[in-house]
C-alpha positions in Angstrom: 1.1 -10.8 -10.1 3.4 -8.0 -11.0 3.4 -5.0 -13.3 4.6 -1.4 -13.8 1.9 1.2 -14.0 0.9 4.5 -12.3 0.2 4.2 -8.6 -3.6 4.8 -9.1 -3.9 1.8 -11.5 -1.9 -0.4 -9.1 -4.2 0.4 -6.2 -7.3 -0.1 -8.4 -5.9 -3.5 -9.6 -5.4 -4.5 -5.9 -9.0 -3.6 -5.1 -10.2 -5.6 -8.0 -8.0 -8.7 -7.7 -7.6 -8.9 -3.9 -10.8 -7.4 -2.3 -9.6 -8.1 1.3 -6.2 -6.6 0.8 -5.0 -3.7 3.0 -2.3 -1.2 2.2 0.2 0.3 4.7 2.4 3.2 3.8 6.1 2.7 4.5 7.1 5.5 7.0 10.7 5.5 5.9 9.7 6.3 2.3 6.5 8.3 2.7 6.5 9.8 6.2 3.7 12.1 5.3 1.3 9.1 4.8 2.4 6.9 7.7 0.4 9.0 10.2 -2.8 7.1 9.4 -1.8 4.5 12.0 -3.7 1.5 10.6 -3.6 -0.1 7.2 -6.2 1.1 4.7 -8.1 -0.6 1.9 -6.9 0.3 -1.6 -9.9 2.6 -2.0 -9.2 4.3 1.3 -5.6 4.8 0.3 -6.7 6.3 -3.1 -9.0 8.7 -1.2 -6.2 9.7 1.2 -3.7 10.2 -1.6 -6.2 12.3 -3.6 -6.7 14.5 -0.5 -3.1 14.8 0.7 -0.7 13.9 -2.2 -2.5 13.7 -5.5 0.7 13.9 -7.4 1.7 10.5 -6.2 -1.3 8.9 -7.9 0.4 9.6 -11.3 3.8 8.4 -10.2 5.2 5.3 -11.9 5.0 2.3 -9.6 5.8 -1.4 -9.5 3.2 -3.7 -8.0 4.5 -7.1 -6.8 2.3 -9.7 -5.2 3.8 -13.2 -5.1 4.9 -15.8 -2.6 7.9 -13.8 -1.4 6.5 -10.3 -1.1 3.5 -8.0 -1.6 4.6 -4.5 -2.1 4.4 -1.4 -4.2 7.5 0.5 -5.2 7.5 4.0 -6.5 9.9 4.1 -9.5 10.5 7.8 -9.1 12.1 7.3 -5.7 15.6 5.8 -5.9 15.0 3.9 -2.6 15.3 0.1 -2.5 12.5 0.0 0.0 8.8 -0.4 -1.0 6.6 2.7 -0.6 3.6 0.5 0.4 3.4 -2.9 2.1 0.4 -5.0 1.1 -1.4 -7.6 3.2 -3.5 -9.7 0.9 -5.4 -12.5 2.5 -3.6 -12.2 5.8 -3.6 -9.7 8.7 -1.1 -6.9 8.8 1.1 -6.6 11.9 -1.1 -3.7 13.1 -4.2 -5.8 12.8 -2.6 -8.8 14.7 -1.5 -6.4 17.5 -4.9 -4.9 17.8 -6.5 -8.3 18.0 -4.3 -9.3 20.9 -5.0 -6.1 22.7 -8.7 -6.9 22.7 -8.2 -10.4 24.3 
């Protein structure tokens, strides 16, 4: 799955197509969103963005979910790094670490 659309539509598409997916902001690209600590559902990320950076919801984005990568790039940022990492069907590194700490 891959397409270019505004970030809000990309997150809504993730929620619809991959209900168990979690989203993690890339601290190197969006340091203001990386403070959340753990990955969020697409709906939680939408809520966070609406409260803290609503302008980003209208930013042009590229959603890529395939065998090699699951990421969202903001096309308004000239970085080669994704703005968000997606974990669809698998656990994020944060979730794996948290699981091991409980054991």
